C-alpha positions as CSV (number, residue, x, y, z in Angstrom):
1,M,-0.4,-0.1,-0.2
2,K,2.8,2.3,0.9
3,V,4.8,2.1,-1.9
4,V,0.9,3.0,-4.2
5,A,0.4,5.8,-2.6
6,T,4.3,6.6,-3.2
7,L,3.8,6.5,-6.5
8,V,0.9,8.6,-6.7
9,L,2.0,10.9,-5.1
10,I,5.5,10.7,-7.3
11,V,3.1,10.8,-11.2
12,F,1.4,14.1,-9.1
13,V,3.9,16.2,-8.6
14,V,5.5,15.3,-11.5
15,W,2.5,16.4,-13.2
16,T,2.1,19.0,-11.3
17,A,5.3,20.7,-12.3
18,F,4.2,20.1,-16.1
19,N,1.7,21.7,-15.8
20,R,2.2,24.7,-13.1
21,E,1.3,27.2,-16.1
22,R,-1.9,26.3,-16.1
23,I,-2.6,25.5,-12.5
24,F,-4.9,28.5,-11.1
25,V,-4.7,27.8,-6.5
26,R,-7.0,30.6,-4.4
27,D,-5.0,33.0,-3.5
28,P,-7.7,34.1,0.5
29,I,-6.2,37.3,1.2
30,A,-6.4,38.2,-2.1
31,S,-8.3,41.7,-2.4
32,V,-10.2,42.8,-5.3
33,Y,-10.9,46.8,-5.9
34,R,-13.6,48.2,-8.5
35,N,-12.9,52.2,-9.2
36,G,-11.4,52.3,-5.1
37,V,-14.3,50.2,-3.6
38,K,-13.0,46.5,-2.3
39,Q,-15.8,44.0,-3.5
40,A,-17.4,41.1,-1.5
41,G,-17.7,37.8,-3.5
42,I,-14.7,37.6,-6.3
43,E,-12.2,34.2,-5.4
44,V,-8.8,35.2,-7.0
45,Y,-6.6,32.5,-8.7
46,L,-3.1,32.7,-9.0
47,N,-0.8,29.6,-11.1
48,F,3.2,29.9,-11.0
49,S,4.2,33.3,-13.5
50,N,1.5,34.9,-10.9
51,D,-1.3,35.9,-14.3
52,I,-4.4,35.6,-12.2
53,L,-7.3,34.5,-12.7
54,M,-11.3,36.2,-11.2
55,K,-14.8,34.7,-11.1
56,N,-17.2,36.3,-9.3
57,A,-18.7,33.8,-6.4
58,G,-21.9,34.8,-5.4
59,D,-22.9,34.3,-9.3
60,P,-22.4,31.4,-11.6
61,A,-23.7,32.9,-14.7
62,A,-21.1,35.8,-14.4
63,P,-17.7,34.8,-17.0
64,P,-14.3,34.1,-15.7
65,T,-11.9,37.1,-15.9
66,I,-7.9,36.0,-17.3
67,L,-5.5,38.0,-17.3
68,Q,-1.3,37.0,-18.1
69,H,1.7,37.4,-18.3
70,W,2.0,37.1,-21.5
71,D,-1.1,39.2,-23.1
72,Q,-1.3,41.4,-20.2
73,A,-4.9,42.0,-20.8
74,P,-7.4,40.6,-19.7
75,G,-10.4,38.3,-21.4
76,T,-12.5,35.5,-20.7
77,P,-10.4,32.1,-20.0
78,V,-11.7,28.8,-22.9
79,G,-11.9,25.8,-21.4
80,L,-11.9,26.0,-17.9
81,V,-12.4,23.3,-15.5
82,C,-12.6,24.3,-11.6
83,L,-12.5,23.0,-8.3
84,R,-14.3,24.6,-6.2
85,W,-12.3,27.0,-3.6
86,A,-9.6,25.4,-4.0
87,A,-8.5,25.5,-8.2
88,C,-8.7,25.9,-11.1
89,L,-7.1,24.3,-14.7
90,T,-6.7,25.7,-18.2
91,E,-6.8,24.1,-21.2
92,A,-3.1,25.9,-22.1
93,D,0.6,26.9,-20.4
94,H,-1.1,30.2,-22.6
95,S,-4.6,30.3,-22.1
96,P,-6.5,30.8,-24.7
97,V,-9.9,33.7,-24.7
98,L,-12.8,35.0,-25.9
99,P,-12.7,38.2,-27.7
100,S,-13.5,40.8,-25.7
101,S,-16.3,43.8,-26.8
102,A,-14.3,46.3,-27.2
103,D,-12.0,44.3,-29.6
104,E,-14.9,43.1,-31.5
105,K,-15.1,47.2,-32.1
106,H,-11.4,47.7,-32.4
107,I,-10.9,50.3,-28.8
108,S,-7.4,50.5,-28.0
109,T,-7.6,49.9,-24.2
110,P,-4.6,49.4,-22.5
111,L,-2.5,46.9,-21.0
112,A,-2.9,45.7,-17.2
113,Q,0.1,47.1,-15.0
114,M,1.7,43.9,-13.8
115,N,4.3,42.6,-10.2
116,G,4.3,40.8,-8.0
117,R,2.5,42.6,-5.3
118,H,-0.6,44.1,-7.1
119,I,-1.7,44.6,-10.8
120,Q,-4.6,47.5,-12.5
121,Y,-6.0,47.6,-15.3
122,V,-9.6,48.9,-16.6
123,D,-11.9,46.4,-17.4
124,R,-14.6,46.1,-20.6
125,S,-17.1,49.0,-18.6
126,G,-14.2,51.7,-18.4
127,A,-13.4,51.0,-14.5
128,Q,-10.6,50.7,-12.9
129,I,-10.0,47.5,-10.8
130,R,-6.6,47.4,-9.2
131,V,-6.9,43.0,-7.5
132,D,-3.3,43.2,-4.1
133,L,-1.8,40.2,-3.5
């Protein structure tokens, strides 16, 4: 039994190492501010390279938002699988996103400012969003 448990643990560690860009783990102390007002019910998930995924826990129908360092434009991820309150898995290291209404209208939106502690961007409605990690 110990051998099986050890093998399962080794396979899990190797799988996690290869998928570290795809696995987003929940950050329970992260805060989201919209125009300077703290938002309640927003869950923030981080991956290995500090890309973020935000989900509205109060409204499951609301689409999640993803910000990735390689793109730095907010979008809705395609093919997202989540384990509630714990982690999410995207379908690729550079998760494809659905086009936003700003993209369809060819409106230029500023890119996100991302560092290890704070992320700032302008959402589709023009509101200033800040995430403190």
